[in-house]
C-alpha positions, 0 to 999 in steps of 0.5 A: 798427126798430118801436116798439110800443104796449101793444096791439101788443107784446102781439099780438107776444108772442102770435105769437112765443111760439106760434112759440117753442113749436113750436121748443121741441118740436123741441129736446126731448131725446128728439127730439135723441137720435134724430138724428145730428150733421149733422142736429142742426147743420142743425136748429139753424143752418138751421131754428131759429137764423134764426127765433130771431134775428128775435124782436123781443119781449124777453120771448120773447127771455128764454125763449130766454135761459133755454133757453141757460142750462138746456137739457141739451144742451151743443151746443144751449146753445152755439148759443143763445149767439148769440141772447143776443149779439144782444140785448146790452146789454139787461139780461136778456141781460147777466145771461144771458151772465154766467151762461153764462160759468159753464157747465160745458161749455167750448164754452159758457163759452169762447164766452160769455167771448169775448162779454163781452170783445168787448162790454165787459160790465163786470158780468162782472168780479164773476164771471169773474176770481174763478175764478183770483184777482187778475188782476194777480198771475196774469199772471206767477204763475199759480196752480191751475187752470192749464189752458186755462180759466184762460188764457181767464179771464185773457185775458177779464179783461185785455180787460175791465180794458183793460190787461195791465200788473200795476201798472195792473191793481192800481190798476184792481182796487182801484178796482173792488173799492172802487166795484163798477164801473169808472170812469164814462163818462157824457159819451160822445156816441153818433153815431146814424143820423138815420133811427133817431132820426126813426123813434123820435120819430115814434112818440110815445104819448099821455100821454108827453113827448119828452126830446130826446137830448143833454147835461145836468147830473146832480147838484149841486155841494156848494154848490148842495145846497138842504138837507143834512138827509139823506144828500146827498153822493151827489147830488154832484158835478155831472157832464156826462151824455149820453143818447139821446132817450126818451119819459117819462110826463107823469104818474105811473101811476095806481092805476086803470091799475096795478089794470088790470095786476093784473087782467091778471096774474090772467087771463093769468099773469106773462108780463111779470114780472121773471124774478127776482121771487118765485114766485107773487107777488101784484102787488096794491098794498098801498094797495088796501084804503085808501080814501084812495088814490083811483083817479085818484091816483098808484099807490103801495104797490108794489115794484121787481118790481111797477113793472118788471112794470107797465112791461113790460105797458104796453110800456115800461120803468122810467127810469134815474136819469139819464133821470129826473133829466134829465126833472125838471131839463132842461139848464140845471142848475136845482135844482128842476123849476121853478127854483132856489128851493123852492115849498111849493105846487108839490108834495105833501109833509108840509106839505100834510097837516100844515099845518106846515113842519118847522123841524128833523129831530126835528119832521119825524119827530114829525109823520110818525109821527102817520100811521096808518090814519085820519090824515090823510084825504088822503095822495096827491093827483091829480097833475094839480092840479100841472100848472101852468106854474110847477110843471112841469119844463122839458119839461112833465113833471108831479109829478116831486117829492113825492106818491110816490117813483118806482122807477128801474132803476138800481142804487143803489151803482153807477148801472148797470143794476139786475140783482137776479139777480146780487146776492151777499153780497160787496158791495152791487151789485144789492141796492138799486134807486134811487128818486127824487123824494120823497113825501107825507111828505117834507121838501124835503131828500128831494125835490130831483131830484138826491137819491136813496134806495134799497130792496130790490126786494121791499119795499113802502111806501105812498110808492112809485110808478112813471112809465115811459119808452119807449126806442130798444131798446138792442140796436138802439142797439148794432147801429146804432152798430156797436160796444159802447156805452161810455157808462155812463149808457146800458144 
């Protein structure tokens, strides 16, 4: 395993994208038309596939996923499915393998269905079963279509649901339709090779803090919620969660660092951006023209796609909501990063600029609606002023509450990976990403670390910011484990 810094990951990207361009030339349709079947198989299996399976940069891998989905030659798509499988359960590989289950050629779609069943890709349950309808009814009462494809869909769905008993299936289908996911398995401990963990932990980057692997308490019980002014019920109940080790930024990303990323996009293009972001997107933060948002202040005025692209440009990722909360609260179940009682001077919230502690919801709303282009003179603050022993999290992470909401890569409705390309009009899954921590306009009821809010991925507010993590690459976790990852807090 190689943990890459920002510079080394960019070098690797440049090297691998150049190698991929040569392979793309060999896979041009006009070239493939000139060779026979045996030559095609030799080209793909002997010359190309060994190179593609050695690709290490996720963005380069995504180009291959795109070829697997869109190449006009069915056998090429069939072979490239193997590369997608190698990267599971990396989020874009999950999106790609699900799309491949919908391929019009069964040599591709059947192979993809086998893989989603083998790897327990739960998100596929939004798409695969609907080809034939309710699985619990189709076991004994098949409907049209009734051929091999329908049988394959039925088999795949049964393996994903985990039972072929019609009554059990009805119960599980009902739960899935109501919750948009299968039952959470957050506390499954994953036995990872010690050498993998040791190598990862040796590669700590400057400005990042190690969060050790293990259990912690996620969420609060209802009687622990410190303020019930806002929608708080999804912060409950308290649950036991296991996570592998990860690094997290000690401080949120600053405007200065974010602006450096924007300049790189202008110079080098959208090479590290989310595949689903709007075309010709301008990543300039919407606070760029407001002098109150200083360069050394935390970056704000960015949407999910901005945050995602910055993190990848930096060679990192966005945290999951589970990672974010563990970094903020530690393992002792405390309510706030510093303990169980709110400290009004430990973070930047509405009191800091208004001078008032709101007595009720109406008073708070009235005060924040006074904010305009000139008032107040100070909104965000330098996070380092909160780098004090009595204010930081148990791990020494600074500014986890107040100042700016921080984007995560968690889907708001399910807590699973946020996969916006799989959003549809049938449910809420993959429509909203989760944000944590509250901001400079927040009241305490919005800031305790178990609270979360949501927004669509292309919506910008001057309260939204970013803090990154560095993980053991999840597809390498899967390979080290030797079987699918069943802990649903890891993805």
